NURO-735518 format. One record per residue (C-alpha): residue number from 0; x, y, z. Coordinates in Angstrom, 1 decimal. Each point is the difference from the previous one (the first is absolute). Last residue first. Example, Ala and Ser with C-alpha at 12.3 -4.5 7.8 and 13.67 -1.06 7.14 Angstrom:
residues 2
[1,[13.7,-1.1,7.1]]
[0,[-1.4,-3.4,0.7]]
END
This chain:
residues 485
[484,[66.9,-17.5,99.2]]
[483,[-1.7,2.7,2.0]]
[482,[1.6,-1.1,3.3]]
[481,[3.5,1.1,-1.2]]
[480,[2.6,-2.8,-0.2]]
[479,[2.8,0.4,2.5]]
[478,[1.6,3.2,1.2]]
[477,[3.7,-0.4,-1.0]]
[476,[-0.2,-2.3,-2.9]]
[475,[-3.3,1.5,-1.1]]
[474,[1.5,3.5,0.1]]
[473,[3.1,-1.1,-2.0]]
[472,[-2.2,-1.6,-2.7]]
[471,[-2.0,3.3,-0.3]]
[470,[3.2,2.1,-0.2]]
[469,[1.4,-2.4,-2.7]]
[468,[-3.2,0.3,-2.0]]
[467,[0.0,3.8,0.2]]
[466,[3.7,0.1,-1.0]]
[465,[-0.8,-2.3,-3.0]]
[464,[-2.8,2.3,-1.0]]
[463,[2.3,3.0,0.1]]
[462,[2.6,-1.8,-2.1]]
[461,[-2.6,-1.0,-2.5]]
[460,[-1.1,3.6,-0.6]]
[459,[-2.9,0.0,-2.3]]
[458,[-1.0,1.2,-3.4]]
[457,[3.5,1.0,-1.1]]
[456,[-0.2,3.1,-2.3]]
[455,[0.5,-1.0,-3.6]]
[454,[-3.4,1.3,-1.0]]
[453,[1.1,3.4,1.3]]
[452,[3.0,-0.1,-2.4]]
[451,[-2.1,-0.9,-3.0]]
[450,[-2.5,2.9,0.7]]
[449,[2.9,2.4,0.5]]
[448,[2.0,-1.0,-3.1]]
[447,[-0.2,3.1,-2.2]]
[446,[0.2,2.5,2.9]]
[445,[2.7,-2.0,1.8]]
[444,[2.1,-0.2,-3.1]]
[443,[-0.6,3.6,-1.3]]
[442,[3.5,1.2,1.0]]
[441,[1.4,-2.8,-2.1]]
[440,[0.7,-3.7,0.2]]
[439,[2.0,-2.9,-1.5]]
[438,[2.7,-0.8,2.5]]
[437,[-0.6,-3.7,-0.5]]
[436,[-1.0,-0.4,3.6]]
[435,[-2.3,3.0,-0.3]]
[434,[-1.7,-1.5,-3.1]]
[433,[-0.4,-3.4,1.7]]
[432,[-1.8,1.5,3.0]]
[431,[1.3,-1.3,3.3]]
[430,[1.6,3.3,0.9]]
[429,[-3.3,1.8,-0.7]]
[428,[-2.3,-2.4,1.7]]
[427,[2.2,0.0,3.1]]
[426,[-0.1,3.8,0.1]]
[425,[-3.8,0.0,-0.4]]
[424,[-0.5,-2.5,2.9]]
[423,[2.5,1.9,2.3]]
[422,[-1.6,3.5,-0.5]]
[421,[-1.1,0.4,3.7]]
[420,[-3.3,0.0,1.8]]
[419,[0.2,1.0,3.6]]
[418,[-0.3,-2.0,3.3]]
[417,[2.3,-2.8,-1.0]]
[416,[3.5,0.0,-1.6]]
[415,[1.8,-3.3,-0.6]]
[414,[3.3,-0.3,-1.8]]
[413,[2.3,-2.9,-0.4]]
[412,[-2.0,-2.5,-2.1]]
[411,[-1.9,1.8,-2.9]]
[410,[1.8,3.3,-0.2]]
[409,[3.4,-1.1,1.0]]
[408,[0.0,-3.2,-2.1]]
[407,[-1.1,2.0,-3.1]]
[406,[2.7,2.6,0.7]]
[405,[2.6,-2.8,0.2]]
[404,[-1.0,-1.4,-3.4]]
[403,[0.0,3.5,-1.6]]
[402,[3.5,0.7,1.3]]
[401,[1.1,-3.5,-1.2]]
[400,[-1.4,0.5,-3.5]]
[399,[1.6,3.4,-0.3]]
[398,[3.5,-1.2,0.6]]
[397,[2.7,-0.4,2.7]]
[396,[-2.7,0.8,2.7]]
[395,[-1.7,2.8,1.7]]
[394,[-3.3,0.6,1.8]]
[393,[-1.7,3.1,1.2]]
[392,[-3.2,0.7,2.0]]
[391,[-0.9,3.6,0.7]]
[390,[-2.6,0.6,2.8]]
[389,[-2.9,2.0,1.1]]
[388,[-0.8,2.2,-3.1]]
[387,[-3.6,1.4,0.3]]
[386,[1.1,3.6,-0.2]]
[385,[-1.6,2.2,2.7]]
[384,[-3.3,0.9,1.7]]
[383,[-1.8,-3.3,0.3]]
[382,[2.2,-1.2,3.0]]
[381,[1.6,-3.5,0.0]]
[380,[0.2,-0.7,3.8]]
[379,[2.8,-2.2,1.1]]
[378,[-0.7,-3.1,2.2]]
[377,[2.5,-2.1,-1.8]]
[376,[2.6,2.4,-1.4]]
[375,[0.0,2.6,-2.7]]
[374,[2.4,1.9,-2.3]]
[373,[2.1,-2.9,-1.1]]
[372,[2.8,0.1,-2.6]]
[371,[0.6,-3.6,-0.6]]
[370,[2.9,-1.9,-1.5]]
[369,[0.3,-3.6,-1.3]]
[368,[2.9,-1.9,-1.5]]
[367,[0.6,-2.1,3.0]]
[366,[-3.2,-0.7,2.0]]
[365,[-2.7,2.1,1.6]]
[364,[-3.1,-1.3,1.8]]
[363,[-2.6,2.7,0.3]]
[362,[-3.1,-0.3,2.2]]
[361,[-2.3,3.0,0.6]]
[360,[-3.3,-0.5,1.8]]
[359,[-2.7,2.4,1.2]]
[358,[1.1,2.8,-2.3]]
[357,[-2.5,2.6,1.2]]
[356,[-2.1,2.0,-2.5]]
[355,[0.3,1.3,-3.5]]
[354,[-0.6,-1.4,-3.5]]
[353,[0.3,2.3,-3.0]]
[352,[-1.9,-1.0,-3.1]]
[351,[2.3,-1.5,-2.6]]
[350,[-3.0,-1.9,-1.5]]
[349,[1.1,-3.7,-0.2]]
[348,[2.9,0.1,2.4]]
[347,[-1.9,2.0,2.6]]
[346,[2.6,2.3,1.4]]
[345,[2.6,0.2,2.9]]
[344,[2.9,0.3,-2.4]]
[343,[2.8,-2.5,-0.3]]
[342,[2.3,1.4,-2.6]]
[341,[1.9,-2.8,-1.8]]
[340,[3.7,0.0,-0.6]]
[339,[2.2,-2.3,-2.2]]
[338,[3.8,-0.2,-0.1]]
[337,[2.5,-1.6,-2.4]]
[336,[3.6,-0.3,1.0]]
[335,[3.5,1.0,-1.2]]
[334,[-0.1,3.8,-0.3]]
[333,[3.5,1.3,-0.4]]
[332,[0.6,3.6,1.3]]
[331,[3.7,0.6,0.3]]
[330,[0.2,1.1,-3.6]]
[329,[-2.0,3.1,0.8]]
[328,[2.4,1.1,2.7]]
[327,[0.0,-0.3,3.7]]
[326,[0.3,2.0,3.2]]
[325,[-2.4,2.7,-1.1]]
[324,[1.0,3.4,1.4]]
[323,[-1.0,1.1,3.5]]
[322,[-2.0,3.2,0.4]]
[321,[-2.0,-1.0,3.1]]
[320,[-3.1,-0.3,-2.2]]
[319,[2.0,-2.3,-2.3]]
[318,[0.8,-2.4,2.9]]
[317,[-3.6,-0.1,1.2]]
[316,[-1.2,-0.7,-3.6]]
[315,[2.5,-2.8,-0.3]]
[314,[-1.4,-1.6,3.1]]
[313,[-3.5,0.2,-1.5]]
[312,[1.4,-1.7,-3.2]]
[311,[1.5,-2.9,1.9]]
[310,[2.2,-1.8,-2.6]]
[309,[0.1,-3.7,-0.9]]
[308,[-0.8,0.4,-3.7]]
[307,[-2.8,-2.5,-0.5]]
[306,[-1.6,0.3,3.4]]
[305,[0.4,3.8,0.2]]
[304,[-1.6,0.3,-3.4]]
[303,[-2.9,-2.1,1.4]]
[302,[-0.3,2.3,3.0]]
[301,[-0.4,3.2,-2.1]]
[300,[-3.6,-1.0,-0.8]]
[299,[-1.7,2.8,2.1]]
[298,[2.3,2.5,-1.7]]
[297,[2.2,2.4,2.1]]
[296,[-0.5,3.5,-1.3]]
[295,[0.2,2.3,-3.0]]
[294,[-2.0,-2.2,-2.4]]
[293,[1.0,1.1,-3.5]]
[292,[-2.6,-0.3,-2.7]]
[291,[-1.2,-1.8,-3.2]]
[290,[3.0,-0.2,-2.4]]
[289,[-0.5,-2.2,-3.0]]
[288,[1.4,-3.4,-1.0]]
[287,[0.2,-1.7,-3.4]]
[286,[0.0,-3.7,-0.5]]
[285,[-2.6,0.5,-2.9]]
[284,[-2.7,-2.4,1.2]]
[283,[1.2,-0.1,3.6]]
[282,[-0.6,3.7,0.4]]
[281,[1.8,0.8,3.2]]
[280,[-1.3,2.8,2.2]]
[279,[2.7,1.6,2.1]]
[278,[0.3,1.0,3.6]]
[277,[3.2,1.7,1.4]]
[276,[0.4,-0.7,3.7]]
[275,[1.6,1.9,2.8]]
[274,[2.5,-0.4,2.9]]
[273,[2.0,3.0,1.1]]
[272,[1.4,2.7,-2.4]]
[271,[-1.1,1.3,-3.3]]
[270,[1.8,2.7,-1.9]]
[269,[-2.7,0.2,-2.7]]
[268,[2.2,-1.1,-2.9]]
[267,[1.6,-2.7,2.1]]
[266,[-3.4,-1.5,0.6]]
[265,[-0.8,-0.1,-3.7]]
[264,[3.3,-1.6,-0.9]]
[263,[-0.4,-2.6,2.7]]
[262,[-3.5,-1.0,-1.3]]
[261,[1.3,-0.2,-3.6]]
[260,[2.9,-2.3,1.1]]
[259,[-2.5,-2.3,1.7]]
[258,[-2.3,-0.1,-3.1]]
[257,[2.8,-0.6,-2.4]]
[256,[1.8,-2.7,2.1]]
[255,[-3.3,-1.9,0.6]]
[254,[-1.0,0.3,-3.7]]
[253,[3.3,-1.7,-1.0]]
[252,[-0.3,-2.6,2.8]]
[251,[-3.5,-1.1,-1.1]]
[250,[-3.3,1.3,1.3]]
[249,[-3.3,-1.2,1.2]]
[248,[1.0,-2.4,2.9]]
[247,[1.0,3.1,2.0]]
[246,[2.6,-0.6,2.7]]
[245,[-1.4,0.4,2.5]]
[244,[-3.7,-0.5,0.7]]
[243,[-3.1,1.9,1.0]]
[242,[-3.6,-1.0,0.8]]
[241,[-2.9,2.3,0.9]]
[240,[0.8,3.4,-1.6]]
[239,[-2.7,2.7,-0.2]]
[238,[-1.5,1.1,-3.3]]
[237,[-3.5,-1.3,1.1]]
[236,[1.6,-3.4,0.3]]
[235,[3.6,-0.6,-0.9]]
[234,[2.3,-2.7,-1.2]]
[233,[2.7,1.8,-2.1]]
[232,[2.4,0.9,2.8]]
[231,[3.2,-1.7,-1.4]]
[230,[3.1,1.3,1.8]]
[229,[3.2,1.3,-1.4]]
[228,[3.7,0.3,0.8]]
[227,[1.6,1.6,3.1]]
[226,[0.9,3.1,-1.9]]
[225,[2.9,2.3,0.7]]
[224,[0.4,3.8,0.4]]
[223,[3.1,1.6,1.5]]
[222,[-0.2,3.8,-0.1]]
[221,[1.3,0.7,3.5]]
[220,[-3.4,0.2,1.7]]
[219,[-0.6,-3.7,-0.3]]
[218,[-2.1,-1.9,-2.5]]
[217,[-2.0,-3.3,0.1]]
[216,[-2.3,-0.9,-2.9]]
[215,[-2.4,-2.8,-0.3]]
[214,[-1.3,-0.5,-3.5]]
[213,[-3.6,-0.6,-0.7]]
[212,[-1.8,-2.2,-2.5]]
[211,[-3.8,0.0,-0.7]]
[210,[-0.8,-2.2,-3.0]]
[209,[-2.4,1.3,-2.6]]
[208,[-2.5,-2.4,-1.7]]
[207,[-1.6,3.0,-1.8]]
[206,[1.9,3.3,0.4]]
[205,[-2.5,2.8,0.6]]
[204,[1.0,3.1,-2.0]]
[203,[0.3,2.8,2.5]]
[202,[-2.1,2.9,1.4]]
[201,[1.0,2.5,2.6]]
[200,[-2.0,1.5,2.8]]
[199,[-0.3,3.1,2.1]]
[198,[-2.7,-0.2,2.7]]
[197,[2.2,0.9,2.9]]
[196,[-1.1,-0.4,3.7]]
[195,[1.6,-3.5,0.0]]
[194,[-2.8,-2.5,0.7]]
[193,[-3.1,2.1,-0.6]]
[192,[1.3,2.0,-2.9]]
[191,[1.6,-3.0,-1.7]]
[190,[-3.2,-2.0,0.4]]
[189,[-2.0,2.8,-1.6]]
[188,[2.5,0.5,-2.8]]
[187,[0.0,-3.8,-0.8]]
[186,[-3.8,-0.2,0.1]]
[185,[-0.5,3.0,-2.3]]
[184,[2.4,-1.4,-2.6]]
[183,[-1.6,-3.5,0.3]]
[182,[-3.5,1.4,-0.6]]
[181,[1.1,2.1,-3.0]]
[180,[2.1,-2.9,-1.5]]
[179,[-2.4,-2.9,0.3]]
[178,[-1.6,0.5,-3.5]]
[177,[3.5,-0.1,-1.6]]
[176,[0.8,-3.5,1.2]]
[175,[2.2,-1.9,2.5]]
[174,[0.8,2.7,2.5]]
[173,[2.0,-1.0,3.0]]
[172,[-0.3,2.3,3.1]]
[171,[2.7,0.8,2.5]]
[170,[-0.7,2.5,2.8]]
[169,[1.2,-2.4,2.7]]
[168,[2.2,-2.9,-0.9]]
[167,[2.4,0.5,2.9]]
[166,[1.2,3.3,-1.3]]
[165,[-1.3,3.2,-1.5]]
[164,[1.2,3.5,-0.4]]
[163,[-0.5,0.1,-3.7]]
[162,[-3.2,-2.0,0.3]]
[161,[0.0,-2.6,-2.8]]
[160,[-2.2,-0.6,-3.1]]
[159,[0.7,-3.2,-1.8]]
[158,[-0.5,-0.8,-3.7]]
[157,[-1.5,-3.0,-1.7]]
[156,[-0.5,1.1,-2.8]]
[155,[2.0,1.2,-2.9]]
[154,[2.8,2.6,-0.3]]
[153,[0.8,1.4,-3.5]]
[152,[1.9,2.9,1.5]]
[151,[-2.2,2.7,-1.5]]
[150,[-3.2,-2.0,0.4]]
[149,[0.7,-1.0,3.6]]
[148,[1.0,3.6,0.9]]
[147,[-3.3,1.4,-1.5]]
[146,[-2.0,-2.6,1.9]]
[145,[1.8,1.1,3.3]]
[144,[-0.8,3.6,-0.8]]
[143,[-3.6,-0.8,-0.5]]
[142,[-0.1,-1.8,3.4]]
[141,[0.9,3.3,1.5]]
[140,[2.8,2.1,1.6]]
[139,[2.8,-2.5,-0.6]]
[138,[2.8,0.4,2.5]]
[137,[2.7,-2.1,-1.6]]
[136,[-0.4,-2.1,-3.1]]
[135,[1.4,-3.5,-0.6]]
[134,[2.3,-2.4,-1.7]]
[133,[1.7,-2.2,2.7]]
[132,[3.4,1.2,0.9]]
[131,[3.5,-1.1,-1.0]]
[130,[2.8,1.5,2.2]]
[129,[2.2,2.4,-1.9]]
[128,[0.7,2.1,3.1]]
[127,[-2.1,2.9,-1.3]]
[126,[-2.9,-2.5,-0.5]]
[125,[0.3,-1.2,3.6]]
[124,[-0.1,3.6,1.2]]
[123,[-3.2,0.6,-2.0]]
[122,[-1.5,-3.2,1.4]]
[121,[0.9,1.1,3.5]]
[120,[-1.7,3.4,-0.6]]
[119,[-3.2,-1.6,-1.2]]
[118,[-0.1,-2.7,2.7]]
[117,[0.5,2.5,2.8]]
[116,[1.5,-1.7,3.0]]
[115,[3.3,-0.3,-1.8]]
[114,[0.6,3.8,0.2]]
[113,[-1.2,0.4,3.6]]
[112,[1.9,-3.0,1.3]]
[111,[3.2,1.2,-1.7]]
[110,[-0.4,3.5,1.6]]
[109,[-0.7,-1.6,3.4]]
[108,[3.3,-1.9,0.0]]
[107,[0.0,-3.8,0.0]]
[106,[-0.7,-2.0,3.2]]
[105,[0.9,-0.1,3.6]]
[104,[-0.5,3.6,1.0]]
[103,[2.3,1.0,2.9]]
[102,[-1.5,2.5,2.4]]
[101,[0.8,3.7,0.3]]
[100,[-3.7,1.0,-0.1]]
[99,[0.5,1.4,-3.5]]
[98,[1.1,-3.5,-1.1]]
[97,[-3.2,-1.6,1.3]]
[96,[-2.2,2.8,-1.4]]
[95,[1.6,-0.3,-3.4]]
[94,[-0.5,-3.8,0.0]]
[93,[-3.7,0.6,1.0]]
[92,[-0.5,2.5,-2.8]]
[91,[1.5,-2.4,-2.5]]
[90,[-2.6,-2.7,0.8]]
[89,[1.2,-3.3,-1.4]]
[88,[0.1,-1.9,3.3]]
[87,[-2.8,1.9,1.6]]
[86,[-2.6,-2.8,0.1]]
[85,[1.3,-2.9,-2.0]]
[84,[3.5,-1.5,0.4]]
[83,[2.4,0.2,2.9]]
[82,[0.2,3.7,1.1]]
[81,[3.4,-0.2,1.8]]
[80,[0.7,2.9,2.3]]
[79,[3.3,1.0,1.7]]
[78,[1.0,1.7,3.2]]
[77,[-2.3,-1.8,2.4]]
[76,[0.2,1.5,3.5]]
[75,[-3.4,-1.2,1.1]]
[74,[-1.7,3.4,0.2]]
[73,[1.6,1.4,-3.1]]
[72,[-1.0,-3.0,-2.1]]
[71,[-3.6,0.2,1.3]]
[70,[-0.1,3.7,-0.9]]
[69,[1.0,-0.9,-3.6]]
[68,[-2.8,-2.6,-0.2]]
[67,[-2.6,2.4,1.6]]
[66,[0.8,2.8,-2.4]]
[65,[0.0,-2.3,-3.1]]
[64,[-3.5,-1.4,0.7]]
[63,[-0.3,-2.6,-2.8]]
[62,[0.3,-3.0,2.3]]
[61,[-2.3,1.5,2.7]]
[60,[-2.8,2.5,-0.6]]
[59,[0.1,-0.2,-3.8]]
[58,[0.3,-3.8,0.3]]
[57,[-3.5,-0.2,1.6]]
[56,[0.3,-2.3,3.1]]
[55,[0.7,2.6,2.8]]
[54,[3.3,1.7,0.8]]
[53,[3.7,0.0,0.6]]
[52,[0.6,-2.5,2.8]]
[51,[3.8,-0.3,0.5]]
[50,[2.0,-3.2,0.2]]
[49,[3.3,-1.2,1.5]]
[48,[2.7,-2.5,-0.8]]
[47,[-2.1,-1.3,-2.8]]
[46,[-1.3,-3.6,-0.5]]
[45,[-3.1,0.3,2.2]]
[44,[-1.3,3.0,-1.9]]
[43,[0.9,-1.6,-3.4]]
[42,[-2.2,-3.0,0.9]]
[41,[-3.1,2.0,0.7]]
[40,[-1.5,0.4,3.6]]
[39,[-0.6,3.8,-0.3]]
[38,[-0.9,-0.3,-3.7]]
[37,[-3.7,0.9,0.5]]
[36,[1.1,3.3,1.7]]
[35,[2.6,1.0,-2.6]]
[34,[3.6,-1.0,0.3]]
[33,[3.5,1.4,-0.3]]
[32,[3.0,-2.3,0.6]]
[31,[3.4,1.2,1.2]]
[30,[3.1,-2.0,-0.7]]
[29,[3.4,-0.7,1.7]]
[28,[2.9,-0.9,-2.3]]
[27,[1.6,-3.3,1.0]]
[26,[0.9,-0.8,-3.7]]
[25,[-2.2,-3.1,0.0]]
[24,[-2.7,1.9,1.8]]
[23,[0.1,2.7,-2.6]]
[22,[-0.3,-2.6,-2.7]]
[21,[-3.1,-1.5,1.6]]
[20,[-1.4,3.4,0.7]]
[19,[-0.2,0.8,-3.7]]
[18,[-2.0,-3.2,-0.7]]
[17,[-2.3,0.5,3.0]]
[16,[-0.9,3.5,-1.2]]
[15,[-0.7,-1.2,-3.6]]
[14,[-2.1,-3.0,1.2]]
[13,[-2.3,1.8,2.4]]
[12,[0.4,3.8,0.6]]
[11,[1.9,3.0,-1.3]]
[10,[2.2,3.0,0.9]]
[9,[2.8,-2.1,1.4]]
[8,[1.9,2.2,2.5]]
[7,[3.7,-1.0,-0.1]]
[6,[2.5,0.5,2.8]]
[5,[3.7,0.8,-0.1]]
[4,[0.6,0.6,-3.7]]
[3,[3.4,1.8,-0.4]]
[2,[-0.4,3.0,-2.3]]
[1,[0.3,2.6,2.7]]
[0,[-0.9,3.3,-1.6]]
END
């Protein structure tokens, strides 16, 4: 099979599709977009070389329809498929189908995706590779079995029940006391069944004040595995990340070396290739870290790693898919910046309720040290059928303080989005909070401080008022004083 990538179909939409197309455009590789009916005027459709309509709004009829996606690749002459993140990006059956169709799959092998997609199997693999894991029990059949495990292993509440096939925070239920156990167990299995078609769960000790740290891995098909250092992804709501940064302010250099080397060892043990991420939970009280999972895809937050290391991870994925070896060694990777990313979702900042409609105004003034991954434009429709992410905002500087300062400026002065609600007020409240600025936070930060963060929302928009006054003055100057004055 011809391993030279000549044209890439991006099996995604919005921000992830645009991100992959940006690198393809840089490399002068043509691209094919796929789109559902409500996405016919979406940003990724305009950016691609050509576009194919693949179905109606429900993802199962469009972005999850494997047959239509592969057929679109054949029709447009695309000989490679990049899945982005979300949708089919960690679907081993999709990767198999792409390869069986004689197309180039831009990602890790289907067998690795399958193994790492099961939390129970991945935890067993990590244990075999001498990677520390959180104390837990796999596949309990009842709440009574969980109680017996807790007693035998001297585990105390809280604990967390997770869907074995889960991801994105779905099928995860925290249990704080014994009387909650039956209900939580039933809820977790029900959510797992609905979301993933598999109600198998695992249970783990819940680490209080845990920090979420992940290591970016890049590996070729010749056995070369290196890390691009770590990212801090602790700030989450509903178990989904909202702010990320690199490097992590939580760990020292000794822990950094240990956690990065551990990630490389694990990925070597499973024969990983392409880009991937090993996620850990760091217990700041004991300075110990524990394996969580492997994400067998491009991560949303990969951009901050690109900013601090100077590499293009999507471009490396293309090279690896073509069978090329990595052109650099571990010692060539020398991060020398601090980068911060916020996820700009179309959501109510106080309730996280999705907000959809037409973006009536979008103004973004960029400056040195800023990067944007933008999935919408002024006039775009934000449909109610898909993920609410519309933009990724990143800033970088020589230190954390500078990166935060630039992000504050971007959010409150350089960005304006109208027509839908966005998370800007919440994001500003978080990065202005004294605990965040000190680096003193855990995965419970937003949950514990939500009322305080909402109270910090700006009451009015002085810039908007100033614009209204300036417009009024201009009208009087041009048209004279209105007769009602």
